C-alpha angles and dihedrals in degrees: 000000000000126000126226117227112192130192120164096331095319112126122197123183122200109213094349117196126210088249091056091046091054089052091063125090117257091258092050090048092054091046091050091051094047094045102034106020124102109225107232107172147342126220122193118202133174097281105006145049118217122202119193120206130185113223102184107278097004140044135233124204117199118197123208133186108255092218104040100020088227115151110258097184146286141253126206122199147143097219141335139086095333090060096037093066088065096048098085089060099042121085104218096181 
């Protein structure tokens, strides 16, 4: 099980699981992604920008408005259709 280290609003998980991530507040989840996530890819669509982050054994996709850059939401997953849309761009060899 991971441990939370906190210093002035900064949250750091050591070996965070998806279950532990889901137990955080939305703000803590975004902070964990921005501070601990490994940015994998960016997709730009008509109205939105999608950023994919690796978080150990799972992924988090954060969606932004293309015009205002406001956060539209996030998805967390280990595999599936959310990850598959990035596969044509990623070189897995």
